C-alpha positions in Angstrom: 116.4 110.0 84.9 116.8 112.3 87.9 117.5 111.0 91.5 114.1 110.6 93.5 114.6 111.4 96.8 113.7 108.4 99.7 110.4 109.8 100.0 109.6 110.4 96.4 110.0 107.1 96.2 108.3 105.4 99.3 105.1 107.6 97.7 105.5 106.2 94.6 105.9 103.2 96.3 102.9 103.6 98.2 100.3 104.5 94.8 101.5 101.6 92.5 100.5 99.2 95.7 96.9 101.2 96.0 97.2 100.2 92.6 97.9 96.8 92.7 95.5 96.1 96.3 92.8 97.9 93.9 93.0 95.6 91.1 94.5 98.0 88.7 97.8 96.6 88.2 99.1 92.4 87.8 102.1 91.3 90.2 104.0 91.9 87.2 103.0 95.1 86.0 103.6 96.5 89.5 107.3 94.8 90.0 108.2 96.7 86.6 106.7 99.7 87.2 108.6 100.1 90.8 111.9 98.7 89.1 111.8 101.3 86.8 109.8 104.4 87.9 110.8 104.1 91.2 114.4 102.2 91.4 115.2 103.4 88.2 116.7 100.5 87.0 117.2 98.4 83.8 116.2 94.7 83.4 119.8 93.8 83.5 121.3 95.7 86.4 118.0 94.7 88.6 118.1 90.6 87.4 122.1 91.0 88.3 121.0 92.8 91.9 118.7 89.9 92.7 119.8 87.0 91.4 118.4 85.5 88.1 118.1 85.9 84.6 117.1 88.8 83.1 115.1 86.2 80.9 113.1 85.8 83.9 113.1 88.8 84.6 111.4 89.9 81.4 109.1 86.9 82.2 108.2 88.1 85.9 107.1 91.8 84.4 105.5 90.5 81.2 103.3 88.3 83.7 104.4 84.9 81.9 105.9 81.6 83.2 105.3 80.0 85.9 107.4 81.3 88.9 108.6 80.0 92.0 107.8 81.6 95.0 111.2 81.8 96.3 112.2 83.6 92.8 109.4 85.8 93.4 110.5 86.6 97.0 113.8 87.2 95.8 112.6 89.9 93.6 110.6 91.8 95.2 112.5 91.8 98.3 114.6 94.5 97.4 111.6 96.9 97.2 111.0 96.5 100.6 108.2 93.5 100.5 107.0 90.3 100.7 105.2 87.6 99.1 102.6 86.9 101.3 98.4 85.4 101.1 96.1 88.3 100.2 92.5 87.1 99.5 91.5 87.6 96.0 88.4 88.8 96.2 88.7 92.4 96.5 85.9 93.0 99.4 87.7 90.6 101.7 90.7 92.5 101.2 89.2 95.7 102.4 88.2 94.4 105.5 91.1 92.6 105.9 93.1 96.1 105.8 90.8 97.7 108.1 92.0 99.1 111.1 91.0 96.7 114.0 89.0 98.0 116.9 90.5 97.4 120.6 
């Protein structure tokens, strides 16, 4: 895979996050796309980087199992993301992401 520039990686990240917030991607699919398409890393390499087993990473990407918040935070942190509370109802999410009028 050809190395991507920082701008290309950020643009890909934003596009994937938009799809995630629109409900088109699950947590696992988002993680898989970010790992492969943005960072260009294998599961083995990324699991070593974040300090979890390859099997745990595979389960996360497949939306399987019950993962702790600490593990989830650990896998998303190198991507510049943090695990936080978001409304499950998409219309509330859209409202929450709107700029605040001052």
